[in-house]
N, C-alpha and C positions, 0 to 999 in steps of 0.2 A: 727304782725305775729312773732311767736317765732322761734328762730333758735336753734337747738341742736348742741352741739359740737360733731364733729366727732372724734372717737378714733384714735389716731396716731398709725401707724403701728409699730410693735415691730421689731427693727433692731438688728443686731448682736452687734452693739456698745452699745445699751441699755441693752442687756442681759449681756454683760461683766461688765457694771457698776453695775447692780443689783447683780450679783454674787459676785462682790467685796465687796458690803455691807455685804452680808452673811458671806463671808470669814473673814471680819474685825471683826464681832461679834464672830466668832469662835476663832479668834486669841487672843481674850482677855483671854480666859480660857484654850485653848489647843494649844500647839506648835506655839507660835507667829513667830518663825523663818521661819516656813513653810507656815502657813496660812496667816500671815501678809505680807510676801513678795509676795505670790501669789495674794493677794488682791491688793497690790500696782501695780504689773505688769498688772493685768487685768484692773485696773483703767486707767493706762496710755494707754493701748491698746484701751480701749473704748473711751477715750478722743481723741486719734489720729484718730480713725475711724469716729469721728464726733459727739459723744454724749457730747457736750459741757455743757449742762445743768446739768446733773447728775455728769459728770466728774469733774466739779469744786468743787463739794461737796464731792465726793467719795475719792479724793486724800487726803485731810487733815484727813478725817475720817479713812482711812486705815493707815495712818502714826501714828495718835494718838492711834488707837486701837493696833497697833503693839508695840508701846512704852509702853502702859498700860499693855499689856500682858507680856512684859519683866519685868516691874516693879513688877507686881503681882507675877510672877514666882520667882523673887529675894526675895520678902517678904516671900513667902511660903518656900523657901529653907533656909532662915536664921533664 
């Protein structure tokens, strides 16, 4: 007998983590001080609300994307 996996319900914590990935991608190219910090804050909020699985990946992604955005902005201005 085969069993199918049930989809997990989407919670507010999961939504925060997913939005932080999107903001991290935006922070690489546009306004890393705004979008990067928003991504970091949303990641911490999502992690604190209980999304430990995506949260442990989203935190370093948000930090690296923010740093990369600052670096690319520096290269573009110099």
